[in-house]
C-alpha positions in Angstrom: -10.7 -16.7 -0.3 -7.3 -15.3 0.6 -6.3 -11.7 0.2 -4.2 -12.2 -2.9 -6.9 -14.2 -4.6 -9.3 -11.3 -3.9 -6.7 -8.8 -5.2 -6.2 -10.9 -8.3 -9.9 -10.9 -9.0 -10.1 -7.1 -8.5 -7.1 -6.5 -10.9 -8.9 -8.5 -13.5 -12.2 -6.6 -13.1 -10.7 -3.1 -13.4 -7.7 -4.1 -15.6 -5.4 -2.1 -13.2 -2.7 -2.6 -10.7 -3.0 1.0 -9.3 -3.1 1.4 -5.6 -4.5 4.8 -4.6 -3.0 6.1 -1.4 -5.5 7.8 0.9 -3.3 10.2 2.9 -5.7 13.1 3.6 -3.2 15.7 5.0 -5.5 18.1 6.9 -3.5 21.1 5.7 -4.3 20.2 2.1 -7.9 19.3 2.3 -10.0 21.8 0.2 -11.5 24.7 2.2 -15.1 23.8 1.2 -14.8 20.5 3.2 -13.3 22.1 6.3 -16.7 22.4 8.1 -17.7 18.8 7.5 -18.2 16.6 10.5 -15.2 14.5 9.5 -13.2 16.5 6.8 -10.9 13.6 6.1 -13.8 11.2 5.5 -15.5 13.8 3.3 -12.3 14.2 1.3 -11.7 10.4 1.0 -15.3 9.7 0.0 -15.0 12.0 -3.0 -11.6 10.6 -3.9 -13.0 7.0 -3.8 -16.0 8.0 -5.9 -13.7 9.5 -8.5 -11.0 6.9 -8.6 -12.5 3.5 -7.7 -13.0 2.5 -11.4 -9.2 2.6 -11.8 -8.2 1.3 -8.4 -7.1 -2.3 -7.7 -6.8 -1.2 -4.0 -6.9 1.8 -1.7 -4.0 2.3 0.7 -4.7 4.7 3.7 -1.7 5.5 5.7 -2.4 5.2 9.4 -0.3 8.3 10.2 -3.0 10.5 8.9 -5.7 9.0 11.1 -4.2 8.6 14.6 -6.6 10.7 16.6 -10.2 10.2 17.7 -11.8 11.8 14.7 -9.2 10.2 12.4 -10.0 6.7 13.5 -13.7 7.4 12.8 -12.8 8.8 9.4 -10.6 5.7 8.7 -13.4 3.2 9.6 -15.8 5.1 7.4 -13.3 5.2 4.6 -12.5 1.5 4.7 -16.2 0.5 4.8 -17.0 2.8 1.9 -14.1 1.5 -0.2 -15.0 -2.1 0.5 -18.6 -1.3 -0.4 -17.2 -0.4 -3.9 -15.6 -3.9 -3.9 -12.1 -2.4 -3.6 -9.7 -4.1 -1.2 -8.1 -1.8 1.4 -4.5 -2.1 2.5 -3.7 -0.3 5.8 -0.2 1.2 5.6 0.7 1.0 9.3 4.2 -0.5 9.3 3.5 -2.2 12.7 5.4 -4.9 14.6 6.4 -5.5 18.2 6.8 -8.3 20.7 4.3 -10.5 22.6 1.0 -8.9 23.6 1.9 -5.6 22.0 2.1 -7.2 18.6 -1.2 -8.9 19.2 -2.7 -5.6 20.1 -1.3 -4.0 17.0 -2.9 -6.8 14.9 -6.3 -5.8 16.2 -6.1 -2.7 13.9 -7.3 -5.0 11.2 -10.5 -5.8 13.2 -11.0 -2.2 14.3 -10.7 -0.8 10.8 -11.9 -3.6 8.6 -8.9 -3.4 6.4 -8.0 -6.4 4.2 -4.2 -6.1 4.4 -1.5 -4.3 6.4 2.2 -3.3 6.1 4.6 -4.6 8.7 8.2 -3.9 9.8 10.4 -7.0 9.9 13.3 -5.8 12.0 12.1 -7.4 15.2 11.9 -10.8 13.6 9.2 -13.4 12.9 7.7 -13.5 16.4 6.8 -9.8 16.1 4.9 -10.5 12.9 3.2 -13.8 13.9 -0.1 -12.1 15.0 -0.4 -10.7 11.5 0.9 -13.8 9.6 -1.5 -16.1 11.4 -4.5 -14.3 9.8 -4.9 -16.4 6.7 -7.4 -14.1 5.1 -5.3 -11.0 5.6 -2.5 -9.8 3.3 0.8 -8.9 5.1 3.3 -6.7 3.2 6.7 -6.8 4.7 9.0 -3.8 4.3 12.0 -4.8 2.2 13.4 -1.9 0.2 11.5 1.3 0.9 11.2 4.3 -1.5 12.6 7.0 0.7 16.1 8.3 0.2 17.3 7.2 3.6 16.2 3.6 3.1 19.7 2.7 1.9 21.2 3.6 5.4 20.2 0.2 6.7 18.6 -1.8 3.9 21.6 -1.7 1.6 24.1 -2.8 4.3 26.0 -5.9 3.3 25.8 -8.9 5.6 28.6 -11.3 6.3 27.1 -13.7 3.7 27.6 -11.0 1.1 23.9 -10.3 0.5 22.4 -6.9 1.4 19.9 -6.6 4.2 16.9 -6.1 1.8 17.6 -9.4 0.0 17.8 -11.2 3.4 14.5 -9.7 4.4 12.9 -10.8 1.2 14.2 -14.4 1.6 12.9 -14.5 5.2 9.5 -13.2 4.0 9.3 -16.0 1.5 10.0 -18.5 4.4 7.2 -16.8 6.4 4.7 -17.2 3.6 3.4 -20.5 4.9 -0.2 -19.4 4.5 0.1 -17.7 1.1 -0.6 -14.2 2.5 2.8 -12.5 2.4 4.0 -9.8 0.0 6.8 -7.3 0.0 7.1 -3.5 0.0 9.7 -2.6 -2.6 10.1 1.0 -3.8 10.1 2.0 -7.5 12.8 4.6 -6.7 15.4 1.8 -6.5 14.8 -0.2 -9.7 18.0 -2.2 -9.5 17.1 -3.4 -6.0 13.6 -4.1 -7.2 15.0 -6.4 -9.9 17.4 -8.1 -7.5 14.6 -8.8 -5.0 12.4 -10.2 -7.7 15.2 -12.7 -8.6 15.4 -13.6 -4.9 11.6 -14.2 -4.4 10.0 -14.9 -7.8 6.6 -15.8 -6.3 5.8 -13.0 -3.8 3.6 -10.0 -4.9 5.0 -6.6 -4.3 3.5 -3.3 -3.2 5.6 -0.8 -5.1 5.4 2.8 -3.8 7.2 5.9 -5.2 5.9 6.0 -8.8 4.0 9.3 -8.3 5.4 12.4 -6.6 8.7 10.5 -5.8 9.4 9.9 -9.5 10.0 6.1 -9.4 10.4 3.9 -12.4 7.0 2.8 -13.6 8.3 0.2 -16.1 10.4 -1.5 -13.5 7.5 -1.3 -11.0 5.4 -3.4 -13.4 8.1 -5.7 -14.8 9.4 -6.7 -11.3 6.5 -5.9 -9.0 4.0 -8.4 -10.3 3.9 -12.1 -9.6 1.6 -14.0 -11.9 0.0 -10.6 -12.7 -0.7 -9.8 -9.0 0.9 -6.8 -7.3 0.2 -3.1 -6.6 1.8 0.1 -7.8 0.9 2.9 -5.4 0.6 6.7 -5.9 -0.8 8.8 -3.1 -0.1 12.6 -3.4 0.2 12.4 -7.2 -3.4 11.3 -7.4 -5.3 12.7 -4.5 -3.8 16.2 -4.7 -3.7 16.3 -8.5 -6.5 18.9 -8.3 -5.3 20.8 -5.3 -5.7 24.1 -7.2 -9.1 23.2 -8.6 -11.3 23.8 -5.6 -14.5 21.8 -5.6 -13.4 20.1 -8.8 -10.5 18.4 -6.9 -12.0 14.9 -7.1 -12.4 14.9 -10.9 -8.7 15.8 -11.2 -7.8 12.8 -8.9 -9.9 10.5 -11.1 -8.1 11.7 -14.2 -4.7 11.2 -12.5 -5.6 7.7 -11.5 -6.8 6.9 -15.0 -3.5 8.3 -16.5 -1.4 6.1 -14.1 -3.5 3.1 -14.9 -2.9 3.5 -18.7 0.8 4.2 -18.1 1.3 1.1 -16.1 -0.8 -1.0 -18.5 1.7 -0.2 -21.3 4.1 -2.5 -19.5 1.8 -5.3 -18.3 
């Protein structure tokens, strides 16, 4: 079964398209977890326990794990989430040429993640080690949620189309194995709509709905393809209880439930 088939099944089971971003900023982990062997893993485990009933997927960002203890914490996190039958999408934004790209692709083996985000700006050959894994989801950056995304992604090509639409069209061409999706931010709803018109069949990962204040209705209306897609919130969920001490995880669960209900209003 391919990644998007597994994701579709998970969405049906939990009636949710919420992706919970697991970005355990060490400076924001509660003090009572600071002495744990792996504080990031201790934090994530409690977040997963509190939110998995609302989660279509978990999305750890590799930037928060790139040290020796961090990789251990990430492997534990992925295994635990998958033990709850929740797919895991590694937000790594990787790509490179030749043997470097092949090495980057081994992140999926090392962590056990089900899907990964990739950067398309080196072209197809830089993504082939990811695309060739038929059971793995590959989310290609198209229109990101950050304010500076427009610096390059909105530039108009000689053909008259913006860069983000060209990337989307290329990603559709690369979807020979049915494992490609796009990253399109909820903070740019007009672009989100335009990309959906360009690629009607690709599922989207839509970040930016939480702390960044993106458009939840547009995220659902344009982010799903045949009901499959993900709308991500990271800080807005996992740090919802930052001022609640040992009760932080319960607050995260409540935030995930609220987002689920909010998004389901538009499904």
